[in-house]
N, C-alpha and C positions, 0 to 999 in steps of 0.2 A: 479625360480632362488633365491628370494630374504624370501619362504620358509626354499630351500636346508640353504643354507647363517644361517637362525636360527638358526637352527637342528645345525648345524657347529658346532656353538659361544654356546650353549648348550655342545656340546660335547667333545670340548673342553678347556669348564670352568671349567666338571664337572671331566677332566686329571688336567687339573689343583689345583683343590685341593685336589686331592690323589693323589698327589704327597706332598700336602704342608702339605699331614697328617703324611706323612717320613719327615719332615725337623728342623728343630731347631730351627732355626738362616734362616732370607731373604736374607743370602748372599746364603748361601744353598742350597733352595727353586731354587735362580735366573739360580744356575749352573746348576739345575741337568733342570730346567724346559729351559736353552738353548740350552742345547745337546740336547734335545727333539726333541725342536722345529726345531734343524738346521734337524737333521736324519729325519724327517715326510716331511719336503720339501726338501731333496736332493729325501730324495724317490715317493713323491706323484705320479709322473711321468710329471712335468713341462721341468724333462731336456731330460730324458731320457723314454723312450715308456718304457708300464710298460708289455708290448708282450718281450720286449727281454733283462725281467730282468731275474736271473736267479728264481729257482725255491725261495729257500730260502727268496726273496724279497716279490713274490710275495705273498707269506704266508703269511709274515710278513704286509704288505698291508692292512693284514683282518683287524685289527686296528689303523689302519691308516688314520685319517678321514678327513687329508688333501685332501686326495686322491680322496673319493670318495668328497670333494666338486671340485673340477681339473677337475673330469668327469661330472659334473654338469657343473659345467660351458663351455666344450667346447663341453656339447651336445645341449644345450641351446645357445651357443651364436653362433653357428656356426651348426651347423645343425637345429637349430627352436626346436628339441623336447618340447612333453608337455608331461605336468603329468604324462601319462601311461606311456609314455616315458623311466623319470630316475625316476620312481616309485622305483628302485629296489635299488637305492644310497639312495635310498632317508629310506625305511626302511633298508638298515644298519648304517647311519649316528643314525635313531632312536635309534636303537640296542645300539649302539657305544655310547649311551648320555643317554641312562638308563643305564646300564653298567658303567661305569667311574661313571656316578651322585651317585649310587650307593654305591658301593665303596667304593668311599668319604663317604658319609654319615654313614657309618657303620664304616670305619675305627679312624671319628671325636672319636676326646674324649677335655673335659674340661680342661684348664691346670689352671688356677683360682683356 
C-alpha cells in the first residue's frame, strides 16, 4: 500500500508541475489545481462505484490517479490483496507518473 501511495504522490506531483507550467501566477495555479483536485476526488469512486458511472466517466478515470489509489486501498485494506493482485493498478500509476512528469519537464521553460 505504501508503494502505491508513493507512486500516487509522484503522479500527482507531476500533474501539479504540469499545471504550473501553464499558470502565470500562483493564484491562477491554485484555482486550476483546486478544480482538478475536486474533479479527481469526485470521480475516484469514493462516493460512486466505478461500475455505475457512465461510459465517458469510466474513460476519464484512466488518467485519474486518485481512482487507482482508491482501488489499491480497497483491495489491500478490505480484501487483503497482495502485490500480485494490485499489479495492474501499480503499473497504471507508474505510467501516469511517467507521463505527467515527462509532460511537465518537456513543457517547463526558464522565466528568469
